[in-house]
GUFI-717933 format. One line per 10 residues: number of its first residue (from 1); their letters; for each residue x, y, z of N, C-alpha, C. Coordinates in steps of 0.05 Angstrom, whole numbers, m for minus. Layout:
! residues N
NUM = A = X/Y/Z/X/Y/Z/X/Y/Z; ...
END
This chain:
! residues 81
1 = MTNTKRIGRP = 8/m27/m3/2/6/m7/21/28/3; 13/52/m19/22/68/m19/10/84/m9; 29/99/11/20/127/27/32/151/8; m2/162/7/m2/182/m2/m1/217/9; 1/213/30/11/244/47/49/246/31; 22/276/29/68/289/19/75/299/46; 98/288/31/134/290/56/146/323/51; 140/337/75/147/363/64/131/384/83; 143/405/65/122/436/70/101/423/58; 83/445/52/51/448/42/65/467/11
11 = PIVELTASQM = 54/463/0/57/484/m24/49/511/m10; 67/534/m30/50/562/m16/42/567/m55; 11/570/m46/0/576/m75/m7/603/m73; 0/614/m48/m6/652/m51/13/669/m70; 0/694/m70/26/706/m95/33/721/m75; 65/726/m80/80/751/m70/67/767/m88; 86/804/m77/73/826/m92/74/828/m119; 112/820/m122/124/808/m146/110/785/m166; 95/771/m163/79/755/m173/62/758/m189; 46/778/m161/13/792/m171/7/804/m188
21 = FALEGVKRLL = 41/832/m193/57/851/m207/54/831/m246; 64/808/m237/74/796/m263/46/783/m269; 35/774/m254/0/761/m263/m13/781/m290; m12/806/m264/m27/829/m281/m15/838/m302; 18/837/m298/24/855/m337/12/828/m352; 9/800/m353/6/785/m373/m25/796/m376; m39/801/m356/m70/792/m362/m81/815/m379; m58/840/m368/m52/874/m392/m45/871/m418; m20/845/m424/m7/852/m444/m40/836/m464; m48/808/m459/m61/797/m466/m81/816/m473
31 = LRNGYAPTMR = m104/819/m464/m115/840/m467/m112/865/m482; m91/883/m475/m75/903/m497/m76/890/m525; m60/869/m526/m49/859/m556/m71/830/m576; m81/823/m552/m99/807/m562/m87/775/m568; m52/772/m557/m43/752/m560/m27/755/m534; m15/727/m517/19/728/m504/41/738/m505; 38/753/m482/70/767/m480/99/755/m488; 125/755/m492/139/747/m497/148/749/m469; 181/742/m465/192/746/m439/199/771/m436; 207/771/m461/225/798/m472/209/824/m470
41 = ELGEFLGCNT = 173/819/m473/160/831/m483/137/840/m457; 139/825/m427/142/815/m405/158/831/m383; 187/817/m387/210/837/m377/211/879/m390; 196/877/m405/202/910/m404/185/919/m400; 150/912/m399/127/920/m379/132/918/m349; 145/898/m344/158/896/m321/172/898/m314; 196/918/m326/215/929/m320/240/912/m305; 233/885/m320/259/879/m307/279/859/m335; 296/836/m326/300/820/m345/286/808/m356; 301/798/m384/276/768/m398/277/744/m381
51 = ASAGEQVATL = 300/739/m358/312/702/m352/286/712/m315; 288/750/m318/274/742/m282/237/747/m298; 236/759/m318/203/752/m325/201/716/m323; 207/701/m347/214/682/m343/211/669/m315; 230/669/m295/218/657/m266/195/666/m256; 189/690/m260/151/690/m252/141/678/m266; 141/688/m285/125/659/m306/116/631/m297; 147/622/m291/146/595/m282/131/594/m261; 147/608/m240/132/608/m213/98/603/m214; 87/623/m235/55/617/m239/51/600/m247
61 = VRKGYLKSEP = 57/594/m260/53/568/m277/45/538/m263; 71/537/m247/72/519/m219/48/519/m203; 35/559/m196/24/556/m173/m3/548/m183; m4/547/m215/m40/546/m222/m43/558/m230; m37/592/m232/m41/620/m243/m43/618/m276; m24/611/m283/m13/611/m312/m14/587/m322; m21/575/m346/m24/552/m361/1/566/m388; 29/539/m394/38/561/m412/45/523/m428; 42/527/m458/44/494/m464/76/494/m488; 94/472/m469/127/470/m480/128/470/m506
71 = RKARSLTVIE = 153/486/m515/165/489/m531/131/504/m568; 118/518/m543/105/533/m557/112/571/m562; 113/582/m571/114/608/m563/88/624/m564; 75/641/m553/68/655/m550/40/645/m522; 49/619/m508/24/606/m501/11/607/m479; 28/623/m463/12/642/m434/m21/636/m448; m28/622/m419/m64/641/m418/m69/642/m380; m95/651/m370/m90/655/m348/m105/627/m344; m106/623/m322/m123/617/m313/m147/624/m279; m164/626/m296/m185/640/m271/m186/627/m252
81 = R = m191/631/m231/m184/613/m206/m205/623/m180
END
């Protein structure tokens, strides 16, 4: 019989201020352009570099606020909660 209990800390699903700002940035760019932003466009909008924007997006995907298709450009979608 397998133990399905998670070991370790529970996952953190609340957003930090910078994660909320990044999520709002994705939403605004989606509404303004009609398609998902690239990491470069999101970084410019947020005032950070491309790598930092990518990290924010990866965290938002992991936490379930965004969905992204692997190896597909401009595939970000917002998951309404």
